[in-house]
N, C-alpha and C positions, 0 to 999 in steps of 0.2 A: 738560192737566195729568196726567190719569190715563193718557193714552197715554205721556207722557214717563216717568212712573214705572214703567210696565210694561216699556218698552225698557230702562230702567236695570237693573231687576232680572233681566230676561233676559240682559243682557249680563254681569252679575255671575256668574250661575250657569254660563254658558258658559265663563268663564274660570277656573273652579275646577281645580285640579290634582288627580291621583289617582294611586294606586300601582298600578303594573303589574308582575306577576310572571311568571315563566317558566323554561324549562329550554332550553338550547342543546345540541345534539347534532350529529354528523357524519353522513356518508352512509350509515354502517353502524349507526346508531342508538346510537353510544357517546357518552357525555357528554363535553363539551369544557370543562375548566376554564380559567379566566384569559382568557376572551374579553372584549375591550374593547367596552362598550356605551356610546354617547354619544347625547345629543339633539342632532339637527343644528341648527347655527346658535348653540348655547349652550355653556357651559362645564360643564354637568351631565353626569357620566358615572359608571359603575360597571363592575364586571367580574364574571364568573361565579365562583362558589366552587368548592370541590373537587367537589361534586355537580353541577356545571354550571348551578346555579340563580342567579338574579339577581332584584333588586327596585329599581325606580327611579320616582321621582316624575316625572309628564309631564302635558301637557294632551292633549286628544283630537286636537288639530290637530298635535301634534309628530310628527316622524319620528325613529325610533331607527335608529342606524347600527351594525352588528355588524362587528367587525374582528378577525381573528386570523391570525397568520403561516401561510402555506400554504393558506389558504381564501380563497374570494372574498368581497369585501365585500357586505353586504346592507343595504338601506335599506328600512324597513317603517314605513307610517303607522299610528299608534295607533288612531284611531277610537274605537269605543265599547268596545273590548276591555279587560278587566282582567287577562286572562291571555294570554300570548303565548309559544308554543314555536316555536324556530327550528331549522331543520336546515341546517348550512353545508355549501357544496360546495367540494371541492378546486379550488384556483385553476389555471387554466390559464396557462401561461407567457406574458407578455405585457409590454406596455410598462410597466406599474404594478409589475412584480416588482422586488424589492430585491436587488441583486447586491453582493458584496463587492469593494471596490477597495482600493488600498494605503491603510492607515490610515484606513479608513471604509467606509461603505456608500452606495449611490445608487440611484435608480430607473433601470431599463433605458432608459426614455425620455429620460433626462438624460445618457447616456453619450456621449462623444465619441471614445473609443477603442475598439479591437477586443477584446472580452471574451467568451469562451465559457463557459457554465455546464453542468455535468454534470446530467443527469436522475437525481436520487437514487433515485427509485422503480425505474428500470432498474438502477442500480448494485446495490441491496439483493438483486436477483434473480440477480446473478452469482456463481457459487460460486468466488471467488477469495480468496486469502489476504492480498492488499495492494492499496491504491488504485492502484498504477502499473499493474498488469494490469487493473484495471477500467476504466481510461481508454481502453483500446484501441477505437477505432472510435466513441468517444461525443462527441468534440469536433473540429470541423472544424480542419484545420491542424495537428493534433498527432499525431505519429508515435510509436508504441511499439513497440519490438522487444526481443527477448531473444536472447543468444547461443546458448542451448540451453534445453531443458526440464527442467533440473536442478531439483529440489525446493528452494525457498529462493533461487533465482536471481532478482536484482533486474532490472527492465526498463530500457531505455535510452529516454529520452523527448526527442524533439527538437520544438520548436515552429517551425512555419513554415520548415522547412528548416534546414540547417546553415548557421551564419553564419561558420565558419572551417574551413579544411581541416588545420589543424595544432594548434589548441586544443580545449579541451573545449567541447562545445555543449550541456551540460546546462542546464535552466533553474534559476532561483532558487526554492526552495521556502519559503514562509512558512505555517507551522503554529501556528494560535492566536496570530498575531501575531510568532512566533520565525522569523527568516530563516536559511536554511541552504542552501549550495551542494550539500551531499551528504547529503541527509536519507535516513534509514534507513526505507524503506517498510515493512518487516517490523514495525517497532515500533508501527505504528498498526493498530488493528482497524478495517477498513471500516465495521463496524456502528456504530462511534462517530462517523462522519463526518456533520455536518449539511449541509455544502455544499462543493462544489469549484468554484472559478472560476479560469479561465485568462486571464491578461493576455497579449496577444499582440504589440501594436505598440508603437512608441516612445512614443507619448502616454500609454498605459495604464501602461507599466513606467517611466516617467521618474522617478517619485517615488523609486525604488529605485536610481537612478544606473546606474553601469556594471554593477552586479551583476545588473540586470534585463536586460541586453542580449539574452540568449537566450530572453526570456519569463520570466514568473512564474507559479507555480501556488500559489494561495491555498487553504488548507484550514482549515475551521472545524469543530470538534468539538461534539458535542451537549451541552446543558446540561439542568438540570432545569426543570420547568415547574410553576406553581402548581396545586395540587390533591392529592387523594389519592394516596398512594405507590402507583406502578404498577410491579409486577414482571413482566419479560418474560423468556422464555427461547426462544432460537431454536436449532436444530441441523440439520445436513444431513450426509449420508453419500453418497459418490459413488464410482464406479469409474472407472479410467482404463486405456485400453489403446492400444498403438501401432496406428494405424488399418490399416496393411498392413505386412507383412514386405517386406524387400527381396528380389526374386527372386534366387536363387543357383543355381549349378550343381548337378545331381544327379550321382551317381558316374559314370554314363556319359558326361554331357557333360564332366565334369572330366578324366576319363582321355582322352577324344578331344581335348579342348584341350591336355592336356600331351603327347599323342603328335604333334600338329601343331606344338606349340612347340619340343619337344626329343625326338626319336625315341628317342635312346639312354636317356634317364632313364625315359622311359615303358616301354620293353622290359625294362630291368633292374630295375625296381620293381613295375610293375603287370601287365605281361604275360609273366610267367615261368611256366614249367612247363605251358605249353599254355594258359594263361588268355588268352582273347580279349576283345577290346573289347565284344562283346555280352554277355558274361558279367556285366558291370556293370549291365545294364539292369534286373535284377531285385533289385539290391541296395539295401537301405534306406539312404538317405543321412543323413548328420549335418548338421543346420542349427543352428549355434551360437546363432542367434536364439531357439530354442526353450528354451534353457538360461539366457540373459542378459536376456531380456525377461520380464516378470511383469504381472500385473494390478494396477496401482496403485490405492491407496486414499486417499481424502481425507474426513476428518471434522472438523467444526468445531462448537464449542459457544459460544453467546453467552448471557450472563445481565446483566441490568441492573435496577436499582432507581433509579427517579427520581420526583421530587414536590417539594413545598414549599408555601409560602403566599406571600402577597403581599410579605412581607419576606425570606423565606429559601427558596432552591431548591437542590436537591442532585442529584448524579447520581453513582451507583457502578456500575461495569461491570467485567466479567471476560471473558476469551476464552481458549480452548484450541483449537489447530489442530494437526492431526497428518496428515502426508502420508507416503505411501510411493510412490516413484517407480516407473516402468515399467522402470527398469533395477535389477537386484537390488543389495541393500546400499545403496540410495540413499533419502534421505528427508529430512523437515524436521519440526520441532515448534516451537511458540510457546506460552508463557505470559504472558499480559498483563492488566494491570488498569489502570483509570483512576478518578480521584476528582475531582468538580468541585463547587465550592461558591460561590455567589453570595449576597451579603447587602446589603440595602438598609438601611443604618445609620440615616439619617434622610432627610428630603426632599431634601437636597443631596447627600449623600455614600453612595456604594455601593462595594463592594470584592469581590474573588473570587479563587479559586485554581484552578489546573487541573494535576493532577499525573498522569503517565503512567509506568508501569513495565513493561518488556517484557524477556523473556529467550528467546532463540530459538537453535536449533542446526540446522545443515544437515550432512549426511554423505553421503558416496559420491564415487566417482571422477568428476571432471568429463569429460564425453564430448567437450567441445569444446576440450580442453586443446591448446595449440599446441606442436609439437615440431618439431625441425629435419627430422626423417624422418617422412613421412606413415605409414610402416608401423608407427610405435610408438604411434599413436593407437588407442584402445580399439576403436572400431567398424571401424576397418581390420581388426583381428584377428577380429572377429565375422563380417564379411561375407566376408573372405578365408580363413576356416579350411577346410581341405580336407574334403569330405564323406565321404571313405571311405579306409580303407587297403587294401593289396593283398590280393588273394584268396589268394595263395600266396607262399612264400618269407619272408624275415625280417620283412618290413613287416606281414605278416599278424597277427603278435602285438603290434603296436603298439597301445597304449591311447591313444586320442585324447582322452579326457576326463580321464585320471587324471594326466598329467604336464604341467608347464609348457611344456616344449619339444616341438616336433614333430620326431621323429627325421628325417623326410624333408627337414627345413629345415636341419639341422646343417651341410651342406656348401655352403649357399648363400652366396655371396660378393657378392651384389647389394644389400647393405645392406638385407636383409629382416628386420625385428626383431619379427615376429609372435611372439605366445606364446599360451598357452591363456587366453582372456579369463575363463573361469569360474574358473580358479585364481587369477588375478590379481586379480579382484574380491574373492573371498572372503579374501584375505590383505591387501589394502591397507586401511590405517587413515587415513581423511580425515574430519577434523571441524572445522567452524567454528562458533564460539560468539560470540554477540552479547549484551551486556547494555546496556540503555539506560534512563535515568531523565532525563525532562523535567519540569520544574515552572516554571509561569508563575503570576504574581500581578498584580493591578492595583488601583488606587484611582481612582475618578472623582468629581469634585466639580463641581457645577453652581452657578457664581456666579449665573447667571440661567438661565432655561429655554433661552436661545439660546446661552450662552457655558459651555463645559465644558472642565475641565482633566483630562486622563487621564495617570497616572503607571503605568508598567508595568515589570516585570522579570522575568527568568527565567534558569534554568540548563538546560544539556543536557550530560549526561555519558554518553558512549558508548564501550564497550570491545569491541573485536574480538579474539578469540582463535583462533590457527590451531594445530591439531595433525595432523601428517601423518607417518606411518611406512611406509616401503617395504621389506619384508622381501626376502629372496632369492627368494621365490615370487611376485613381482610384476613387472610390466613395468618399473617405474621402478627397482626394486632388483635386477634380473636381471644375468646376465653381459653382456647387451647394453649395459648402463649402466656406464660407468668409474667411477662413484660407488659401486657396490655397494650393500649395504643402507644406506639412509639415513633421516634424520628431520629435522623441522622443528618447532620450537615458536617461536611469535610472539605477541606482544601489541601492540595500537596503541590505547592510550586517547586520546580527544579530549575536551576540555572547553570549554564555551562558556558565557559569561554575557552577558546583554543588559540595556540599560536604555533605554526608549522613554518620551519625555515629549511630549505634544502637547496644544496648545490650539486648540479648534474653536469657530467662530461660525457658526451656522446660523440663517437668517432668510428669511421668505417676505414679499414686499411685494405688496400688491394681488391676491392669490392666483394671479398669473401670473408673478411675478418670484421666482426661488429664488437665494439667494446663500450659498455655503459657503466659508468661509475657514479654512485650517489651516497652522499653523505648528508645528514641532516639532524636538526634538534628540534624536539616537539615538547610543548608544555600545555597542560589541560587541568583546569579547576572546575570542581562540581560542587554546588550547594543545594541541598535539598531539605525540605522540611514537611511536616505532616501536623495538622491541627483539626481536631474534630470535637463535636459535641453530640453525646447520645443521651436521649432522655426517654424514660419510660413511664408508664402509667399517667399518660398526658390527659388531664382532665377536660380541657377546652378543645377538643380534637376537631371542632369545626373551624379553628383557626388555622389548621395545618402546621406548617413549620414555624409559623409566627407564634406559636403557643409553646415552643420549647423553653423560652425564658421565664415562663410561668410556673414550671415544673419545680418542685422543691429539690434541694440540693442532694437529698438522700437518693433521689431517683435520677440523678445527673451524673454522667460520666464524661469528663473532659480529658482529651489525649493530646499531648504536645511533644514532638520530638524533631530533631534535626541532625543533619550529618554534613561534614566537609571532607573532601579529599583532593589532593593535588598529585598530578602525575608529571614527571619529567623524564624524557627519553632521549637518548642519543642512538642514532640509527645509521645503517650503511648497508650498501648492496654493490656487488660486483657481478656484472653479467658479461660474458665472452661467448 
């Protein structure tokens, strides 16, 4: 009898619960708010507060499971402890990682399609202005190329090779759920990006229909996290230089080449009055690359404030990027801001908004501009500019830097349209401005923990503005061009709205069977237009673009066009 009572009392004492407290930090000893802490095998759970602290009722035999996005899960047995401090370690990419797919997320182990993910830590170390440049070399099967190194130029992205030899091979971009065939990469600050996933094959892109035939790039931006407000500032400054100049002929080599090419011109211009070829060996040559190239500069400033509590999270961020190209009078500037708010209204309903505004401008003569004659391209004049004038005779007084036209080239009838690139660059006005406003909102209602309805909508308004003026001291407005001094003013606004509605059922049976069923309806409308005025033979060129309205109608071309399209889709997916 005594033995039975003793065993009963002992069993009762052993089963008593206790409170355990602690602090959760990361590898750098920084507190981690919002960490999910649960008792394994039960429904008991809590999370760390803004100071990384937690308190939970447990038994000595219980195991606590610590989970947080981006960190490896940890399971710890309580034992006799009443205080438990935990240090989380960054997760290594593996089969348990969650990746973004069309209209949802899934574990990498459950993937059936080809999906590549960008290592965001590597991307954050890349001093680039936009995500398209950061993608280069970071995802297998994704080719990133640019037409030139012009500041502000966007990259061309092709996934798994070109699918057509006549049509556009650009992928579909889905930014925070908003699909677009021609996303403006300059409007997104790379520091605002949480994840980038690339859908490559047909099974992965099928939910987007024909629009995803060239692949899909899914971009998710950062949101606020529960905890104390965290203010971060990041800046960098860098220099850019042309790695090597193109070797060009010195005065001796040039005169020798010209003599071999046309003895008469060489004798009448460079070898007059007893001047010999060897006299040019000690002449300092002119290399126009020394005047057209410069040390480029790139500065970037990011500031962000993020925080919240278990009900409300917020994120406010801003960016300023300023670049000066390695070609004089070229550059790029961007001013960008983003606001994100998520609210847990009650146990079943949550909602949020995500607003991004960006203004950017790029300026400078495009160095890869296509012309009918190669000699009219900028770098042709840079590399082909003669390195010296004559040491005697009329040409000895020629000012190779001061005039637009080379006197030695006046009589050339071989369609040689070279001009002084230094003069041309300093007089040409080329500026492209872009204003972008993107706003998304959503509401999500959980009928049950397994069945959720998500209603989302958004707008995207993008306006591109072009201002170009070529006066008579530029290559495009020179006497070589029949248009004479000319100018262009153009505007191309594009407005999109989107409505997405999805119903998702997610359940796990017997721990080994995962079932996800998604059904949805999507509608999108696009309105775009283009309006421009192009004027030639501008008489009052000192007024610049303000003189275009003074040009006679015969020398003016006005272009106006617009388009509308609407897309409605029904979609569904079953994963087991």
